N, C-alpha and C positions, 0 to 999 in steps of 0.2 A: 813542821812548823806550826807553832801556834797562830791561828788566824785572828784571834780577837787582838781589835785595834791596829791590824797591820794595815798597810795604805796598798791597795791594787788600782793599777791602771790598765785600763781594757781599751784598746783603739779600734775605733769602729763599732761603738756599742750602743746605738741607738735603736737597733733592732735585731731581729733573728738571733744568732748564737751569740753575738758579742753581748746583746741585752741580757741574755739569759744569764751568761757568765757574771756579768755584773751585779744581777739579781742574787746569784748562788752566793757570791761572797760577801754580798751586803748582808744577807740572812746570816753569816757567819761571825758578825760583828765587826766587819772590815771598813775601812775608810774607803770610799769609791771615787776614782777619777774618771767620769765618761768622757770620750771623745769622738768628734765628729769634725769634717770640713765645714758645718754650719752649725748654727745655733740649735742647742739640744731641744727638742721639740717639750712642750709643757706635758702632754699624756706621758712622756718618758720618765720625766722627773717626780711625776706623781706615784710612781711605782717603786721609787725610792725617797721615801717623804722627810727623812732627817736630814735636814740642810747642814748639820754640824759634820756629818759624815760623808757628804756626796758634793762633788766639785766638778765643774765641766771646764774641760781645757781643749779650745778649739783650735784646731789646724790641721794640716794636709800631711799625712806622714811621707808620702812621696817627695815634698820639699825638706831638703836637709834642714834649714833654717827652722821651719815650722816644727819639725820634729823634734828638734833641740829644746825649742821653746816649749811644747807641750810637756819634755820632762822637767825643765826649769820650773812650770808653773806647778806642777805637781810637788815637786821638792819645796818650793816655796810656801805652798800652802799647807802640806802636811808634815814638811821637815824629812820625810824619809819616802823609800819606795821599796816595797818588800816583795811584791809580786808584779810581773810585767806581762800581760797577754797579748801578742801580736795578733790581733783578728782581722783589722782592715784588710779589705780586698776587693778588687774588681775582677771583672771577666768580660772577654771581647770575644764570644765564641764564634768562628767559622773555620771552614775547612782550610787546611794549610795552603792549596794552591790558590786561594784566593786572599790570603793575609796578607796585608801591607807589613813594611816593617815597623810602622808606628803601631798597628793592631797588635804586633808583636812583642813590643816593648812596653806597651801600656799597662799590663798584669806584672810585669817583671818589676817596674818602677813602683809599683804600690805596694805589691805582695812580698816582694824579696828585698829589694832596694829601701823599700820604706820599712820593713822591720828591721833592718840593719840601722837605719837612720835613728830610730827610737832605742834599739838596744844599746847601741856604743854609749850615749849619753848616760843611758839609765846605769850601764855596768860600773861608771866612776862611783856613784853612790853605793851601789851593791856591794863592790870591793871594799869600800872604807868601812861599810857597816858588817862585812865579813859575814853575809848572808843575803838570799835573796833567791827567787824561782823565776825563771823567764818560761813561758809557753808559748809556743809558737803554733797558730791553728795551719795546719796543712789542709791536704785533701787525699782523700783515697784515689783519685787521679794522678797524683804522683807515683802511686806504687803499681797502677795497672792501665794507666792511660786512658784516654776516652776520645772519640771519633769529635773533631770538632774543637777541641781544646787544648792545641798545641801549646799556644802560649800560656795559658792557665797552669796545665799540667807543669811545664817547663819551671814555672814560678814557684810551684809548692814543692817540687821536687828537690830545687835549688834550696828553700827553705829547711828541708829535711837535712841537707849537708851543711848548712849554717848550724843547724841543732846541736847535730853529733860533735862537730868540729869545737863549738863554744862550749859544749859539756865537758870536753877535755880540758880545755885552757882554763875554765872559770872554777875546776873543781877543787883546785888547790886554795881558791878563796872561800870555799863554800857556798858558792853560788851554783845551782842547777840549771840545766836547761833541756826542755823536752819538749815534744810534739805530740798534736792529736791531728790524726787524719779521719775527718768525717766523711761517711757515704752520703746516701740520699737522705737529706733531712730537711723535715716539714717547714720550709722557711717560704717568704712571700716569692721566691723565685720558683721553687717546687710548685705552690700552689697556683702558680699561673699558668701551669702547664694544661692542656686539654687532659680530662679525666680520662680518655682512653689511653693517651701517653703515659699517665701517672701508673695506670694499671699494668702497661706493658712493663715499666721500670720496676714495678713491684714483683714480677714474676723473675726478674734477673737476681732479685734478693734472697737467699736462703731463708729468711725468717718471714720473707713475705709482705714487709711493710716498711715505710719510712722509719725514721728515726725522730726523735724529737729535740729541739735546741736544750732542753733542761738535762737531758743525758749526754750531751757534750759538755754540758756545764759541771756536771757531777765528777767528770773526768779531769776537768780543769782543777776543781776543787782538791781530788786526791792528789794529783802531781804536785800542788802547793804544799799541801799539808806532810806528803810523806818526804822525809829529808834522805831518804837512802835510795831516791830514784833519780836518776839522770841519763841525758844521752839516749831516752827512749822515743820511741812512736806509737803511740795507743791508736788504732783504729776501731772507731765506732762507725759500724757500717752494715750491722746485720749479717754479717758473713758475706759479702759480696767480694771481698778482696782474697778470699781463701784460696790457696794453690788447689 
């Protein structure tokens, strides 16, 4: 797919991986739809200064009606949607024996059901266009598990199942669906860890360091551009998940 003038919706795109992905597509000449549950901060908008190519769609993807409205706003403003990046996500980390039903369900409602909530209405437009690329941001913990992240891992593993099934369904309409499974990426959440803990984590990574949001963003651009890749899960994890 030639990305020039294409419309890209990135959910959860005000910081970290989501913002890096939005900026990467913006640099390729795309129209960008930023999404957050709250107003987009001014410092974020300054990083994508062309107002004609940037639009803010406020809403919570975990809410079905709000998710549908996000897609409707995107199409109303730019008249198309070519790439959807399901990045919005939350975590509620704790050990399984201490986890309430609400704690278990919260990441699933946002990370998995929220992705479905946005994807389904977007598909209608992509099917009509007979083109489109859906990129789901999963996680390496969906592949290898992680102590204290039972709920988060389950939500991200479900997203991989969604990706592979949708890839089969949508291929006949020339719509592709892939996933990215980031490992330890230098985001606010990782930076908040004590330095000692960060060093311990780095020792578990074959390449010996954390990744950057930009490295994840590069993979997203690749998946959007390459018209012969679908149903795949690309790990960006420094080798953490190697068997």
